[in-house]
C-alpha positions as CSV (number, residue, x, y, z in Angstrom):
1,M,173.6,121.4,123.3
2,T,177.2,121.4,121.8
3,Q,180.0,122.9,123.6
4,A,179.9,125.9,121.2
5,A,176.1,126.3,122.0
6,I,176.9,126.1,125.7
7,D,179.7,128.7,125.5
8,H,177.6,131.1,123.5
9,V,174.5,131.0,125.8
10,A,176.7,131.2,129.0
11,G,178.5,134.1,127.7
12,Y,175.3,136.0,126.7
13,L,173.8,135.4,130.1
14,V,176.8,136.8,131.7
15,K,176.5,139.9,129.6
16,R,172.9,140.1,130.1
17,G,173.5,139.9,133.8
18,H,170.5,137.8,134.8
19,G,168.5,134.9,133.6
20,E,168.1,131.2,134.4
21,G,168.8,129.8,130.9
22,I,167.0,129.5,127.5
23,R,163.6,128.3,126.3
24,L,163.5,126.0,123.4
25,G,160.2,125.3,121.7
26,V,158.3,125.1,118.5
27,R,155.3,127.0,117.1
28,T,153.2,126.9,114.0
29,S,154.8,129.0,111.4
30,G,156.4,129.2,108.0
31,C,155.6,127.4,104.7
32,S,156.4,123.8,106.1
33,G,154.3,124.3,109.2
34,M,156.5,124.6,112.2
35,A,159.6,126.6,113.3
36,Y,161.9,126.7,116.2
37,V,161.5,129.2,119.1
38,L,164.7,130.0,121.2
39,E,164.6,132.9,123.9
40,F,166.3,133.6,127.1
41,V,164.3,133.3,130.2
42,D,164.6,134.5,133.7
43,A,162.6,131.6,135.3
44,S,161.1,128.3,134.3
45,E,157.4,127.5,134.3
46,P,155.9,124.8,136.6
47,E,155.2,122.6,133.6
48,D,158.6,122.8,131.9
49,Q,161.2,120.1,131.5
50,V,164.4,121.5,132.6
51,F,167.7,120.0,130.9
52,E,171.2,121.3,132.1
53,F,174.2,121.1,129.8
54,G,177.5,122.4,131.3
55,G,175.7,124.8,133.8
56,V,173.3,126.3,131.0
57,K,169.6,125.3,131.7
58,V,167.1,124.6,128.6
59,M,163.6,124.8,129.4
60,V,161.2,123.0,127.0
61,D,157.4,122.9,127.5
62,P,155.5,119.6,127.2
63,K,153.9,120.2,123.8
64,S,157.1,121.0,122.2
65,L,159.2,118.1,123.8
66,T,157.4,115.6,121.5
67,Y,158.8,117.5,118.5
68,L,162.2,118.3,120.0
69,D,163.1,114.7,121.2
70,G,166.7,113.9,120.3
71,T,167.4,117.5,118.9
72,Q,171.0,118.9,119.1
73,L,171.4,122.5,119.4
74,D,174.7,123.9,118.0
75,F,176.1,127.4,117.4
76,V,178.1,127.7,114.3
77,R,179.9,130.4,112.4
78,E,180.1,130.3,108.7
79,G,182.1,133.4,107.2
80,L,180.4,136.4,108.4
81,N,177.2,134.6,109.5
82,E,176.6,132.9,112.9
83,G,173.6,131.4,114.6
84,F,172.0,128.5,116.2
85,K,171.7,125.3,114.3
86,F,169.2,122.6,114.9
87,S,169.9,119.1,114.1
88,N,166.5,117.3,114.6
89,P,166.1,113.6,113.8
90,N,162.3,114.0,113.7
91,V,162.3,116.3,110.7
92,R,160.9,114.9,107.6
93,N,160.7,118.0,105.3
94,E,162.2,121.4,105.5
95,C,161.2,124.5,103.4
96,G,163.6,125.8,100.9
97,C,164.6,128.9,103.1
98,G,165.4,126.5,106.2
99,E,163.1,128.6,108.5
100,S,160.4,125.9,109.0
101,F,160.1,122.1,109.0
102,T,157.6,119.3,109.1
103,I,157.6,116.3,111.6
């Protein structure tokens, strides 16, 4: 996680008032086959791999870990738009809309 992503998630968790961190995963979706899943979670699952960046915990299920190995999560602002940006070295192809990818 970049510092911008850490700051954004930490701030949101404070506003939310509870939660252990975020869950990062992948699911089958989109025109290229896979899409990222990012959600706030209150507790990790027993099978999760838990990573910590600047006090923010990131939970990844074992199935997703293979696809996410080496991925950097950033939070970017471009004009009026803002959102998370994934830099995944495993991606071989992305769809035109940028919503899904192939490994």
